[in-house]
PANULUM-17802 format. One record per residue: residue number from 1; z, y, x of N, C-alpha, C in turn. Coordinates in steps of 0.02 Angstrom, whole numbers, m for minus. Example, Ala and Ser with C-alpha at 12.3 -4.5 7.8 and 13.67 -1.06 7.14 Angstrom:
PANULUM-17802
[1,[390,m284,660],[390,m225,615],[390,m165,660]],
[2,[354,m112,642],[357,m53,684],[394,2,645]],
***
This chain:
PANULUM-17802
[1,[m2092,593,4796],[m2097,578,4867],[m2027,554,4894]],
[2,[m2025,500,4931],[m1961,475,4956],[m1928,519,5004]],
[3,[m1865,537,4993],[m1828,585,5037],[m1810,550,5107]],
[4,[m1820,589,5161],[m1806,561,5226],[m1729,553,5234]],
[5,[m1706,503,5270],[m1634,497,5282],[m1609,551,5326]],
[6,[m1545,562,5320],[m1512,608,5369],[m1498,567,5434]],
[7,[m1547,569,5478],[m1543,526,5538],[m1478,530,5575]],
[8,[m1453,589,5587],[m1392,600,5629],[m1332,567,5595]],
[9,[m1324,579,5529],[m1268,548,5495],[m1273,471,5488]],
[10,[m1332,446,5480],[m1347,375,5478],[m1338,342,5546]],
[11,[m1358,374,5600],[m1346,348,5665],[m1271,344,5679]],
[12,[m1233,394,5662],[m1161,389,5673],[m1127,335,5633]],
[13,[m1149,326,5568],[m1125,273,5527],[m1140,206,5553]],
[14,[m1203,196,5575],[m1222,128,5603],[m1188,116,5668]],
[15,[m1175,164,5708],[m1142,157,5771],[m1072,126,5758]],
[16,[m1038,153,5710],[m970,132,5694],[m969,63,5661]],
[17,[m1019,54,5618],[m1024,m10,5580],[m1042,m70,5627]],
[18,[m1083,m56,5676],[m1113,m108,5717],[m1080,m112,5784]],
[19,[m1025,m70,5798],[m994,m67,5862],[m1044,m53,5918]],
[20,[m1085,m2,5906],[m1140,14,5955],[m1125,82,5988]],
[21,[m1149,89,6050],[m1147,152,6085],[m1217,172,6107]],
[22,[m1227,236,6114],[m1291,263,6138],[m1280,294,6208]],
[23,[m1314,268,6257],[m1316,299,6324],[m1380,337,6332]],
[24,[m1378,400,6352],[m1435,445,6358],[m1441,472,6426]],
[25,[m1502,470,6455],[m1514,504,6519],[m1521,579,6510]],
[26,[m1504,615,6563],[m1508,688,6563],[m1580,714,6544]],
[27,[m1629,670,6553],[m1702,693,6539],[m1722,686,6470]],
[28,[m1676,663,6425],[m1690,659,6352],[m1688,733,6322]],
[29,[m1715,736,6263],[m1712,802,6229],[m1641,818,6209]],
[30,[m1624,881,6198],[m1556,900,6183],[m1526,868,6125]],
[31,[m1562,859,6071],[m1536,825,6010],[m1514,758,6021]],
[32,[m1549,723,6066],[m1528,649,6083],[m1469,651,6130]],
[33,[m1465,695,6180],[m1407,702,6222],[m1345,719,6176]],
[34,[m1354,758,6126],[m1294,777,6084],[m1267,720,6038]],
[35,[m1313,673,6020],[m1292,614,5980],[m1266,560,6020]],
[36,[m1276,563,6085],[m1257,506,6132],[m1181,501,6140]],
[37,[m1158,440,6151],[m1087,431,6169],[m1074,449,6246]],
[38,[m1127,442,6283],[m1120,459,6355],[m1189,480,6381]],
[39,[m1187,536,6420],[m1248,564,6449],[m1239,566,6521]],
[40,[m1287,542,6560],[m1279,539,6632],[m1340,526,6671]],
[41,[m1335,516,6737],[m1393,500,6780],[m1389,422,6789]],
[42,[m1433,399,6831],[m1441,327,6837],[m1378,289,6861]],
[43,[m1341,319,6911],[m1281,282,6931],[m1228,283,6881]],
[44,[m1215,341,6849],[m1160,344,6794],[m1180,299,6737]],
[45,[m1244,298,6718],[m1261,255,6661],[m1257,179,6683]],
[46,[m1273,161,6741],[m1265,90,6764],[m1189,73,6762]],
[47,[m1144,117,6781],[m1074,104,6779],[m1052,98,6704]],
[48,[m1077,140,6663],[m1056,138,6593],[m1080,75,6558]],
[49,[m1137,53,6576],[m1166,m8,6548],[m1125,m69,6567]],
[50,[m1090,m67,6625],[m1052,m120,6649],[m981,m119,6623]],
[51,[m958,m61,6594],[m890,m57,6572],[m884,m25,6505]],
[52,[m890,m62,6453],[m880,m39,6385],[m870,m96,6340]],
[53,[m842,m83,6279],[m824,m135,6233],[m873,m141,6176]],
[54,[m930,m109,6182],[m980,m112,6127],[m1013,m178,6124]],
[55,[m1038,m196,6063],[m1077,m257,6053],[m1149,m239,6064]],
[56,[m1169,m178,6052],[m1237,m157,6057],[m1241,m92,6099]],
[57,[m1288,m93,6148],[m1299,m33,6188],[m1369,m9,6175]],
[58,[m1379,49,6145],[m1444,75,6134],[m1453,124,6192]],
[59,[m1510,114,6225],[m1523,158,6287],[m1581,206,6269]],
[60,[m1557,267,6268],[m1604,324,6260],[m1623,343,6328]],
[61,[m1676,310,6355],[m1699,318,6422],[m1766,281,6429]],
[62,[m1775,251,6484],[m1837,213,6496],[m1821,139,6508]],
[63,[m1873,98,6511],[m1862,27,6513],[m1820,0,6568]],
[64,[m1832,27,6631],[m1792,m1,6687],[m1718,12,6679]],
[65,[m1699,65,6645],[m1631,84,6631],[m1599,32,6582]],
[66,[m1638,15,6531],[m1615,m32,6481],[m1611,m102,6513]],
[67,[m1659,m117,6558],[m1654,m180,6595],[m1589,m187,6638]],
[68,[m1574,m128,6671],[m1516,m124,6715],[m1451,m138,6671]],
[69,[m1451,m110,6612],[m1395,m120,6563],[m1388,m195,6547]],
[70,[m1447,m226,6532],[m1447,m300,6518],[m1425,m342,6577]],
[71,[m1442,m323,6637],[m1424,m358,6698],[m1348,m355,6705]],
[72,[m1319,m295,6693],[m1247,m287,6706],[m1206,m311,6645]],
[73,[m1237,m315,6584],[m1197,m338,6526],[m1244,m384,6487]],
[74,[m1256,m444,6514],[m1305,m493,6485],[m1281,m517,6417]],
[75,[m1217,m516,6402],[m1190,m537,6338],[m1198,m487,6282]],
[76,[m1220,m427,6298],[m1228,m377,6247],[m1299,m372,6224]],
[77,[m1308,m346,6164],[m1379,m334,6140],[m1397,m264,6162]],
[78,[m1452,m262,6201],[m1475,m199,6230],[m1542,m177,6194]],
[79,[m1539,m118,6166],[m1595,m93,6129],[m1628,m36,6165]],
[80,[m1695,m31,6161],[m1735,22,6183],[m1778,51,6127]],
[81,[m1770,114,6104],[m1804,138,6045],[m1879,133,6045]],
[82,[m1908,139,6109],[m1980,134,6112],[m1996,91,6173]],
[83,[m2023,27,6160],[m2034,m21,6215],[m2090,7,6263]],
[84,[m2123,60,6246],[m2175,87,6292],[m2146,141,6336]],
[85,[m2082,152,6332],[m2050,200,6374],[m2041,170,6445]],
[86,[m2092,174,6482],[m2091,147,6549],[m2072,199,6600]],
[87,[m2099,192,6662],[m2083,235,6717],[m2141,233,6768]],
[88,[m2172,291,6782],[m2224,292,6831],[m2206,267,6899]],
[89,[m2143,281,6917],[m2116,260,6983],[m2105,185,6986]],
[90,[m2072,156,6935],[m2065,87,6930],[m2131,49,6931]],
[91,[m2180,79,6890],[m2245,46,6887],[m2285,47,6950]],
[92,[m2265,89,6996],[m2299,97,7061],[m2279,41,7111]],
[93,[m2232,1,7093],[m2211,m54,7137],[m2209,m119,7097]],
[94,[m2263,m160,7103],[m2268,m225,7066],[m2235,m279,7109]],
[95,[m2206,m326,7075],[m2169,m382,7110],[m2214,m417,7161]],
[96,[m2274,m434,7138],[m2324,m472,7181],[m2336,m435,7242]],
[97,[m2352,m368,7240],[m2368,m330,7296],[m2308,m322,7341]],
[98,[m2247,m313,7310],[m2187,m302,7348],[m2167,m362,7389]],
[99,[m2174,m421,7360],[m2165,m484,7398],[m2204,m489,7459]],
[100,[m2270,m469,7455],[m2310,m470,7516],[m2286,m416,7567]],
[101,[m2267,m358,7542],[m2239,m304,7586],[m2179,m331,7623]],
[102,[m2136,m366,7589],[m2076,m390,7622],[m2097,m446,7677]],
[103,[m2144,m489,7655],[m2166,m540,7701],[m2202,m508,7764]],
[104,[m2237,m453,7754],[m2271,m424,7807],[m2222,m380,7852]],
[105,[m2163,m368,7828],[m2111,m331,7867],[m2045,m369,7867]],
[106,[m2045,m428,7903],[m1986,m473,7899],[m1924,m447,7935]],
[107,[m1869,m476,7917],[m1806,m458,7949],[m1775,m389,7934]],
[108,[m1795,m363,7876],[m1770,m297,7853],[m1727,m308,7796]],
[109,[m1674,m262,7789],[m1634,m262,7729],[m1669,m216,7678]],
[110,[m1673,m241,7617],[m1712,m210,7567],[m1670,m169,7522]],
[111,[m1680,m104,7527],[m1638,m55,7486],[m1687,m30,7433]],
[112,[m1680,m44,7371],[m1720,m19,7319],[m1689,28,7271]],
[113,[m1725,82,7256],[m1704,131,7208],[m1694,99,7139]],
[114,[m1647,125,7102],[m1635,96,7038],[m1694,101,6986]],
[115,[m1739,149,7003],[m1803,158,6961],[m1850,105,6977]],
[116,[m1832,42,6966],[m1878,m17,6979],[m1868,m68,6924]],
[117,[m1914,m114,6918],[m1910,m165,6866],[m1854,m216,6886]],
[118,[m1836,m260,6844],[m1784,m312,6857],[m1810,m356,6909]],
[119,[m1877,m371,6911],[m1908,m413,6963],[m1898,m386,7034]],
[120,[m1910,m319,7040],[m1897,m290,7104],[m1827,m286,7127]],
[121,[m1782,m277,7078],[m1709,m278,7093],[m1693,m350,7120]],
[122,[m1718,m400,7089],[m1703,m469,7107],[m1725,m482,7179]],
[123,[m1777,m450,7205],[m1801,m457,7275],[m1765,m415,7325]],
[124,[m1717,m373,7299],[m1682,m330,7344],[m1613,m352,7368]],
[125,[m1592,m322,7422],[m1521,m336,7447],[m1472,m286,7415]],
[126,[m1494,m226,7411],[m1449,m174,7383],[m1492,m127,7339]],
[127,[m1465,m103,7283],[m1493,m49,7243],[m1460,17,7261]],
[128,[m1497,72,7254],[m1467,137,7261],[m1490,183,7208]],
[129,[m1461,240,7205],[m1484,295,7157],[m1494,355,7201]],
[130,[m1521,408,7176],[m1528,469,7211],[m1463,498,7231]],
[131,[m1412,484,7190],[m1342,507,7205],[m1312,475,7268]],
[132,[m1329,411,7277],[m1292,376,7331],[m1338,346,7386]],
[133,[m1401,359,7383],[m1449,330,7429],[m1429,337,7502]],
[134,[m1412,396,7520],[m1392,411,7590],[m1327,375,7610]],
[135,[m1275,375,7567],[m1215,338,7582],[m1225,266,7583]],
[136,[m1272,238,7543],[m1285,166,7542],[m1314,146,7610]],
[137,[m1365,185,7633],[m1397,169,7697],[m1349,179,7754]],
[138,[m1307,231,7750],[m1258,244,7805],[m1202,191,7805]],
[139,[m1196,154,7751],[m1145,99,7749],[m1167,39,7790]],
[140,[m1228,38,7803],[m1259,m21,7844],[m1253,m9,7915]],
[141,[m1245,m61,7959],[m1245,m51,8034],[m1303,m10,8056]],
[142,[m1295,34,8103],[m1347,81,8125],[m1410,45,8148]],
[143,[m1401,m12,8180],[m1457,m46,8206],[m1498,m84,8156]],
[144,[m1472,m90,8094],[m1506,m129,8041],[m1573,m96,8022]],
[145,[m1624,m139,8017],[m1690,m116,7997],[m1698,m119,7922]],
[146,[m1730,m71,7890],[m1725,m65,7819],[m1795,m55,7788]],
[147,[m1808,m83,7730],[m1863,m66,7688],[m1831,m25,7631]],
[148,[m1864,31,7615],[m1841,74,7557],[m1899,77,7507]],
[149,[m1882,61,7445],[m1935,63,7393],[m1902,91,7327]],
[150,[m1948,117,7278],[m2017,125,7291],[m2037,199,7303]],
[151,[m1992,247,7300],[m2011,319,7301],[m2021,344,7376]],
[152,[m2078,362,7394],[m2092,388,7459],[m2054,452,7478]],
[153,[m2049,495,7428],[m2013,559,7444],[m1942,548,7453]],
[154,[m1908,512,7410],[m1836,498,7421],[m1828,459,7482]],
[155,[m1870,410,7495],[m1862,366,7555],[m1866,405,7617]],
[156,[m1916,456,7620],[m1922,494,7678],[m1866,544,7689]],
[157,[m1841,568,7631],[m1784,611,7633],[m1722,575,7665]],
[158,[m1711,509,7639],[m1657,469,7669],[m1671,456,7740]],
[159,[m1730,441,7761],[m1746,428,7832],[m1726,486,7875]],
[160,[m1751,544,7850],[m1736,606,7890],[m1659,622,7892]],
[161,[m1623,611,7841],[m1553,624,7840],[m1509,572,7877]],
[162,[m1537,511,7882],[m1493,459,7918],[m1517,441,7989]],
[163,[m1583,455,8001],[m1610,438,8067],[m1618,357,8075]],
[164,[m1623,323,8022],[m1626,252,8027],[m1696,225,8033]],
[165,[m1702,162,8054],[m1766,128,8055],[m1787,104,7987]],
[166,[m1825,145,7951],[m1838,132,7879],[m1916,130,7869]],
[167,[m1940,81,7839],[m2008,80,7818],[m2011,90,7742]],
[168,[m2054,142,7718],[m2048,167,7652],[m2107,141,7611]],
[169,[m2097,113,7552],[m2148,93,7505],[m2179,158,7479]],
[170,[m2245,152,7466],[m2281,214,7445],[m2285,222,7367]],
[171,[m2229,234,7338],[m2229,245,7264],[m2205,319,7248]],
[172,[m2223,338,7187],[m2207,408,7170],[m2189,414,7094]],
[173,[m2157,470,7081],[m2137,486,7013],[m2185,542,6988]],
[174,[m2218,538,6929],[m2267,586,6911],[m2233,655,6899]],
[175,[m2172,657,6882],[m2139,722,6871],[m2125,760,6936]],
[176,[m2095,725,6984],[m2076,760,7041],[m2131,772,7094]],
[177,[m2184,731,7087],[m2241,742,7127],[m2282,805,7111]],
[178,[m2274,829,7046],[m2318,874,7021],[m2298,950,7021]],
[179,[m2239,962,7051],[m2216,1032,7058],[m2261,1074,7103]],
[180,[m2273,1132,7085],[m2315,1179,7123],[m2274,1221,7169]],
[181,[m2282,1214,7233],[m2246,1254,7285],[m2262,1327,7271]],
[182,[m2329,1339,7264],[m2348,1407,7255],[m2321,1442,7195]],
[183,[m2316,1405,7140],[m2286,1433,7078],[m2213,1444,7087]],
[184,[m2176,1399,7122],[m2109,1405,7134],[m2092,1466,7176]],
[185,[m2131,1478,7229],[m2124,1536,7271],[m2141,1600,7230]],
[186,[m2184,1596,7190],[m2204,1657,7144],[m2142,1674,7100]],
[187,[m2114,1619,7069],[m2054,1628,7029],[m1999,1660,7071]],
[188,[m1994,1640,7131],[m1940,1664,7177],[m1949,1738,7191]],
[189,[m2014,1759,7197],[m2028,1828,7208],[m2008,1873,7149]],
[190,[m2019,1841,7088],[m2004,1876,7024],[m1927,1876,7006]],
[191,[m1894,1828,7041],[m1820,1822,7027],[m1787,1814,7096]],
[192,[m1782,1869,7132],[m1757,1866,7199],[m1689,1840,7208]],
[193,[m1645,1843,7157],[m1577,1815,7162],[m1572,1742,7144]],
[194,[m1629,1714,7124],[m1628,1644,7101],[m1621,1594,7159]],
[195,[m1588,1540,7150],[m1579,1491,7198],[m1626,1430,7175]],
[196,[m1665,1406,7226],[m1708,1350,7211],[m1671,1285,7221]],
[197,[m1663,1244,7169],[m1626,1179,7175],[m1677,1123,7157]],
[198,[m1673,1071,7198],[m1727,1022,7201],[m1704,952,7200]],
[199,[m1733,904,7164],[m1718,839,7165],[m1750,804,7228]],
[200,[m1718,754,7263],[m1749,727,7323],[m1811,686,7312]],
[201,[m1832,673,7251],[m1894,640,7237],[m1954,691,7243]],
[202,[m1939,755,7251],[m1993,803,7258],[m2025,800,7328]],
[203,[m2088,825,7333],[m2124,817,7396],[m2090,862,7451]],
[204,[m2103,847,7516],[m2071,886,7569],[m2080,964,7566]],
[205,[m2135,988,7553],[m2143,1062,7552],[m2096,1093,7499]],
[206,[m2086,1060,7444],[m2040,1088,7392],[m1969,1081,7416]],
[207,[m1955,1026,7447],[m1886,1016,7475],[m1870,1068,7527]],
[208,[m1922,1088,7565],[m1912,1133,7625],[m1892,1204,7600]],
[209,[m1909,1222,7537],[m1892,1291,7514],[m1829,1291,7476]],
[210,[m1798,1232,7467],[m1739,1224,7422],[m1676,1256,7457]],
[211,[m1637,1286,7410],[m1568,1308,7431],[m1520,1252,7422]],
[212,[m1539,1206,7382],[m1493,1145,7371],[m1536,1084,7350]],
[213,[m1523,1025,7379],[m1557,965,7361],[m1505,916,7336]],
[214,[m1517,886,7278],[m1469,836,7250],[m1496,798,7194]],
[215,[m1462,746,7175],[m1475,706,7116],[m1467,749,7053]],
[216,[m1490,725,6998],[m1486,756,6935],[m1411,778,6922]],
[217,[m1365,733,6930],[m1295,750,6918],[m1270,802,6967]],
[218,[m1295,795,7030],[m1273,841,7080],[m1299,911,7067]],
[219,[m1362,915,7044],[m1388,980,7024],[m1351,1012,6965]],
[220,[m1329,973,6917],[m1287,997,6866],[m1221,1024,6889]],
[221,[m1194,984,6933],[m1128,1007,6964],[m1133,1071,7003]],
[222,[m1189,1076,7039],[m1204,1136,7083],[m1207,1197,7040]],
[223,[m1245,1195,6985],[m1253,1257,6943],[m1186,1273,6906]],
[224,[m1143,1224,6898],[m1080,1235,6866],[m1031,1269,6909]],
[225,[m1033,1247,6976],[m980,1270,7023],[m1003,1327,7069]],
[226,[m1069,1337,7073],[m1097,1389,7116],[m1083,1458,7087]],
[227,[m1077,1507,7132],[m1066,1577,7108],[m1128,1613,7091]],
[228,[m1189,1583,7094],[m1250,1614,7074],[m1258,1621,7001]],
[229,[m1312,1657,6981],[m1325,1667,6909],[m1393,1646,6887]],
[230,[m1436,1625,6933],[m1503,1608,6912],[m1530,1552,6958]],
[231,[m1564,1505,6927],[m1585,1444,6963],[m1654,1426,6944]],
[232,[m1695,1407,6996],[m1763,1379,6982],[m1753,1304,6994]],
[233,[m1765,1267,6941],[m1745,1194,6944],[m1806,1150,6951]],
[234,[m1811,1116,7005],[m1866,1068,7018],[m1846,996,7004]],
[235,[m1839,981,6940],[m1830,913,6914],[m1846,916,6844]],
[236,[m1841,861,6808],[m1864,856,6738],[m1819,905,6696]],
[237,[m1849,950,6655],[m1809,1003,6621],[m1759,984,6572]],
[238,[m1753,916,6554],[m1706,896,6507],[m1633,913,6531]],
[239,[m1626,914,6595],[m1559,928,6624],[m1530,999,6605]],
[240,[m1581,1043,6589],[m1561,1114,6576],[m1520,1116,6513]],
[241,[m1525,1070,6467],[m1484,1067,6407],[m1410,1063,6426]],
[242,[m1396,1019,6473],[m1326,1010,6494],[m1302,1071,6535]],
[243,[m1347,1100,6574],[m1329,1158,6616],[m1310,1216,6572]],
[244,[m1347,1227,6518],[m1334,1279,6468],[m1267,1267,6432]],
[245,[m1252,1204,6418],[m1188,1187,6388],[m1129,1199,6431]],
[246,[m1137,1184,6496],[m1084,1196,6545],[m1072,1271,6558]],
[247,[m1131,1310,6564],[m1124,1379,6577],[m1181,1416,6543]],
[248,[m1176,1437,6482],[m1230,1470,6444],[m1249,1538,6468]],
[249,[m1209,1568,6512],[m1220,1637,6531],[m1265,1642,6594]],
[250,[m1280,1585,6623],[m1327,1585,6680],[m1395,1573,6656]],
[251,[m1445,1587,6702],[m1517,1582,6689],[m1546,1520,6723]],
[252,[m1583,1481,6685],[m1612,1416,6715],[m1688,1420,6703]],
[253,[m1724,1419,6755],[m1798,1422,6752],[m1828,1355,6775]],
[254,[m1862,1318,6732],[m1895,1255,6752],[m1950,1269,6802]],
[255,[m1955,1232,6854],[m2009,1239,6905],[m2073,1220,6873]],
[256,[m2131,1254,6882],[m2192,1238,6849],[m2231,1179,6886]],
[257,[m2269,1142,6852],[m2312,1092,6884],[m2377,1126,6911]],
[258,[m2414,1087,6947],[m2479,1109,6973],[m2528,1125,6918]],
[259,[m2523,1086,6861],[m2569,1098,6802],[m2541,1158,6766]],
[260,[m2574,1212,6772],[m2553,1274,6746],[m2555,1280,6670]],
[261,[m2583,1229,6638],[m2587,1228,6564],[m2520,1201,6536]],
[262,[m2477,1175,6578],[m2414,1148,6556],[m2357,1198,6575]],
[263,[m2311,1209,6532],[m2257,1255,6546],[m2208,1229,6592]],
[264,[m2191,1164,6591],[m2147,1133,6636],[m2166,1061,6648]],
[265,[m2136,1026,6696],[m2152,960,6711],[m2104,909,6678]],
[266,[m2126,886,6618],[m2087,839,6580],[m2108,766,6597]],
[267,[m2060,720,6585],[m2073,650,6590],[m2101,626,6526]],
[268,[m2165,605,6524],[m2197,584,6463],[m2160,520,6433]],
[269,[m2133,481,6477],[m2103,419,6455],[m2034,433,6421]],
[270,[m1997,475,6452],[m1928,495,6423],[m1936,524,6355]],
[271,[m1992,565,6348],[m2000,602,6287],[m2029,558,6232]],
[272,[m2041,496,6244],[m2061,447,6191],[m2006,434,6144]],
[273,[m1945,443,6167],[m1882,428,6125],[m1872,489,6081]],
[274,[m1858,471,6015],[m1845,528,5969],[m1786,503,5929]],
[275,[m1757,550,5890],[m1701,534,5845],[m1725,485,5793]],
[276,[m1785,494,5767],[m1807,445,5713],[m1813,371,5738]],
[277,[m1837,371,5803],[m1842,302,5834],[m1773,273,5848]],
[278,[m1724,316,5868],[m1659,289,5876],[m1629,262,5811]],
[279,[m1639,299,5759],[m1621,279,5691],[m1650,211,5672]],
[280,[m1715,207,5678],[m1752,142,5663],[m1730,84,5707]],
[281,[m1719,100,5768],[m1697,49,5819],[m1628,20,5800]],
[282,[m1583,66,5785],[m1514,43,5767],[m1515,6,5700]],
[283,[m1555,29,5652],[m1561,m2,5588],[m1587,m74,5594]],
[284,[m1640,m85,5631],[m1673,m149,5638],[m1652,m189,5696]],
[285,[m1613,m157,5741],[m1588,m191,5802],[m1645,m219,5845]],
[286,[m1697,m178,5850],[m1755,m194,5892],[m1796,m129,5903]],
[287,[m1836,m124,5957],[m1847,m177,6008],[m1784,m194,6052]],
[288,[m1776,m254,6068],[m1719,m282,6109],[m1743,m300,6175]],
[289,[m1707,m283,6226],[m1721,m302,6296],[m1698,m374,6310]],
[290,[m1742,m418,6330],[m1719,m489,6345],[m1745,m507,6410]],
[291,[m1702,m538,6454],[m1717,m556,6521],[m1693,m630,6530]],
[292,[m1728,m667,6566],[m1704,m737,6576],[m1644,m740,6624]],
[293,[m1603,m793,6618],[m1539,m797,6652],[m1548,m798,6728]],
[294,[m1600,m830,6750],[m1613,m834,6824],[m1627,m763,6851]],
[295,[m1667,m723,6815],[m1683,m658,6837],[m1622,m611,6838]],
[296,[m1583,m618,6783],[m1520,m579,6780],[m1473,m593,6838]],
[297,[m1461,m657,6853],[m1420,m675,6910],[m1443,m647,6973]],
[298,[m1507,m652,6986],[m1534,m630,7049],[m1530,m552,7054]],
[299,[m1541,m517,6999],[m1543,m444,6999],[m1470,m413,6998]],
[300,[m1423,m450,6974],[m1351,m428,6974],[m1325,m415,7042]],
[301,[m1340,m459,7091],[m1315,m458,7158],[m1322,m386,7194]],
[302,[m1384,m364,7198],[m1394,m300,7232],[m1365,m241,7195]],
[303,[m1363,m244,7130],[m1331,m186,7088],[m1254,m188,7100]],
[304,[m1225,m247,7096],[m1151,m253,7109],[m1136,m233,7178]],
[305,[m1180,m249,7225],[m1165,m228,7294],[m1164,m149,7297]],
[306,[m1214,m120,7266],[m1214,m48,7263],[m1150,m18,7232]],
[307,[m1128,m43,7176],[m1068,m20,7142],[m1009,m30,7186]],
[308,[m1005,m84,7224],[m949,m98,7268],[m949,m43,7326]],
[309,[m1005,m33,7355],[m1010,19,7409],[m996,89,7382]],
[310,[m1022,103,7323],[m1008,170,7292],[m933,180,7278]],
[311,[m902,126,7256],[m829,127,7242],[m789,143,7310]],
[312,[m814,115,7367],[m778,124,7429],[m792,194,7457]],
[313,[m854,218,7447],[m875,284,7480],[m860,342,7435]],
[314,[m852,331,7369],[m847,382,7322],[m908,418,7302]],
[315,[m970,385,7319],[m1030,412,7304],[m1075,362,7263]],
***
């Protein structure tokens, strides 16, 4: 029987040989986070994609993230280990439907979440992430009318925090929509010292019971710097790997989904990526993300505007 290759060693060898780097999102499994050259949330990964000397960027994440890397670094070869690693939120906003939505609501600045396809980015004025959505909106004149897409929960969170005139697209993330408020409150009863920390893509009732609301990176920072010892975490549980690395002596409890047969609310798409797929992807240099030049040029503008605003505001 043919012996399986030592995937980790081979990945490291091929990275050096091919001048490749691996970018991994916090929602990847721990083994993938550990083999990555850089682990981060959407904003940090976008910035890293734009500033590196690699010839090949392998994205351990989902398709819209790999597309963003291609948009920011069109001269590089961008690889995605599983082409089926999509995003329920990005899929909830189709370009044809969004064009009509814009036409039906004229005269508005279009702020789109990074969790969108390249086509949606090309239709937008500014891109944002959960880290900087509020500061991006607040950077605009107060009287400016806005369309926010595609996440309705993040959009309404931003609306409530900024008091702006915002129309929100009705899109959702299957992970953050599925947390059970009842189960979270039950966990709180069983762990009275626990702090409930929540991603802003979660539904309003879950956000209302939160001790802290923030992006994935902000939740990680909070658990690192906070003086508490126990946290109920309402976001994709992949982040817990980094939390444990930062402070292994604290307790991290993933918030349960409504479906009681599941232990925690994982992103099905993120978990399509495996070490073996990363090995095969680097070896064969495919699947490769390819976008036409016109689309890249159009999508670059709102992303670069986000990065410029983020650079000025520090968010």
